[in-house]
C-alpha positions in Angstrom: 2.2 14.0 -23.3 1.2 15.0 -19.8 4.9 14.9 -18.7 5.7 17.2 -21.6 3.1 19.7 -20.5 4.2 19.7 -16.9 7.9 19.8 -17.9 7.3 22.8 -20.1 5.8 24.7 -17.1 8.7 23.6 -14.9 11.3 24.8 -17.5 9.4 28.1 -17.9 9.3 28.7 -14.1 13.0 27.9 -13.8 13.8 30.1 -16.8 15.5 27.3 -18.6 15.1 26.7 -22.3 13.3 23.4 -22.8 15.1 20.9 -25.0 13.5 19.5 -28.1 11.6 16.4 -27.1 10.3 13.6 -29.2 6.9 12.2 -28.1 6.6 8.5 -28.8 2.9 7.5 -28.9 3.4 3.8 -28.9 2.6 1.5 -26.0 5.1 -0.9 -24.5 3.6 -4.4 -24.1 5.2 -6.5 -21.4 4.6 -8.3 -18.2 6.5 -6.8 -15.3 6.7 -8.2 -11.8 3.2 -6.9 -10.8 1.6 -8.1 -14.0 3.2 -11.5 -13.8 2.1 -12.0 -10.2 -1.5 -11.0 -11.0 -1.6 -13.4 -14.0 -0.1 -16.2 -11.9 -2.8 -15.8 -9.3 -5.2 -17.3 -11.8 -2.5 -19.4 -13.5 -2.7 -17.6 -16.8 0.2 -16.4 -19.0 -1.3 -13.3 -20.6 -4.2 -10.9 -20.2 -5.9 -12.3 -23.4 -6.5 -15.6 -21.6 -7.8 -13.8 -18.5 -10.2 -11.7 -20.6 -11.6 -14.9 -22.2 -11.9 -16.5 -18.8 -13.8 -13.5 -17.5 -16.2 -13.7 -20.4 -16.8 -17.4 -19.6 -17.5 -16.4 -16.0 -20.0 -13.7 -17.1 -21.8 -16.3 -19.2 -21.9 -18.7 -16.3 -23.4 -16.0 -14.1 -26.1 -15.3 -16.6 -26.9 -19.0 -16.8 -27.4 -19.1 -13.0 -30.5 -16.9 -13.5 -32.0 -19.4 -15.9 -31.3 -22.2 -13.5 -32.5 -20.5 -10.3 -35.8 -18.9 -11.6 -37.6 -22.2 -12.3 -36.5 -23.6 -8.9 -37.9 -20.5 -7.2 -41.2 -21.0 -9.0 -41.2 -24.7 -8.0 -40.4 -23.8 -4.4 -43.3 -21.4 -4.2 -45.7 -23.9 -5.7 -44.6 -26.6 -3.3 -44.8 -24.3 -0.3 -48.3 -23.1 -1.4 -49.4 -26.8 -1.6 -47.9 -27.5 1.8 -45.3 -30.0 0.3 -41.8 -30.5 1.4 -39.4 -28.0 -0.1 -36.1 -29.2 1.5 -34.8 -30.8 -1.8 -35.4 -27.6 -3.7 -33.8 -25.5 -0.9 -30.7 -27.8 -1.0 -30.5 -27.4 -4.8 -30.8 -23.6 -4.5 -28.1 -23.5 -1.8 -25.7 -25.4 -4.1 -26.5 -23.1 -7.0 -26.1 -20.0 -4.8 -22.7 -21.2 -3.5 -21.5 -21.8 -7.1 -22.8 -18.4 -8.0 -20.9 -16.7 -5.2 -17.7 -18.6 -6.2 -18.2 -17.5 -9.8 -18.7 -13.9 -8.8 -15.6 -14.0 -6.6 -13.5 -15.4 -9.5 -14.9 -12.8 -11.9 -14.0 -10.0 -9.4 -10.4 -11.4 -9.2 -10.3 -11.8 -12.9 -11.2 -8.1 -13.4 -8.5 -7.1 -11.0 -6.0 -9.2 -12.8 -7.1 -7.7 -16.1 -6.6 -4.2 -14.6 -3.2 -5.1 -13.2 -2.0 -6.7 -16.4 -3.0 -3.7 -18.5 -1.5 -0.9 -16.4 0.6 1.6 -18.3 4.2 1.2 -17.3 6.4 4.1 -16.2 10.2 4.6 -16.3 10.6 3.4 -12.7 8.8 0.2 -13.6 11.1 -0.3 -16.5 14.2 0.2 -14.4 13.0 -2.2 -11.7 11.9 -4.9 -14.2 14.5 -4.7 -17.0 17.1 -2.1 -16.3 17.3 1.1 -18.4 20.1 -0.1 -20.6 18.0 -3.0 -21.9 15.0 -0.7 -22.5 17.1 1.6 -24.8 18.0 -1.3 -27.1 14.4 -2.6 -27.1 13.1 0.8 -28.0 15.8 1.4 -30.6 15.1 -2.0 -32.3 11.4 -1.3 -32.3 11.9 2.0 -34.0 14.2 0.4 -36.7 11.9 -2.6 -37.3 8.5 -0.8 -37.2 9.7 2.5 -38.8 7.0 4.4 -36.8 6.3 5.8 -33.4 2.8 4.3 -33.0 3.2 0.5 -33.2 3.2 -1.2 -29.8 6.7 -2.2 -28.5 7.1 -5.8 -27.4 10.2 -7.8 -26.4 10.3 -7.1 -22.7 10.7 -9.7 -20.0 
């Protein structure tokens, strides 16, 4: 839609009559080169798998708080009583290291999700599939779906 608005202004400024344009509101669903590379970085095949993985990581991060809080209380009590806290510190260090790794994986997962859900443009299509192939995919989607809103699949 944005292209149409900009195009209209350009045609007007150039004093050229704008041709009739059909706006196709559907979304093309595919994995291009960038999307595939992002997914492969975590060894997943699609963004749905990454989204589930990110949810698992978020749950794991929230469980760290329930594991760490009692250890901090125990450490404070042992320190107050003048007892050795080295075992607790070691356990906390392991948990903190796992927590950092989980946060890092979550950050990567979120980047992969963003990359795999980018909206494609015509240049992306041309690089990934060639324009001739796109025309037949779009035409078949129109024939099969009989509407302009259903997502188009079949790329890649």
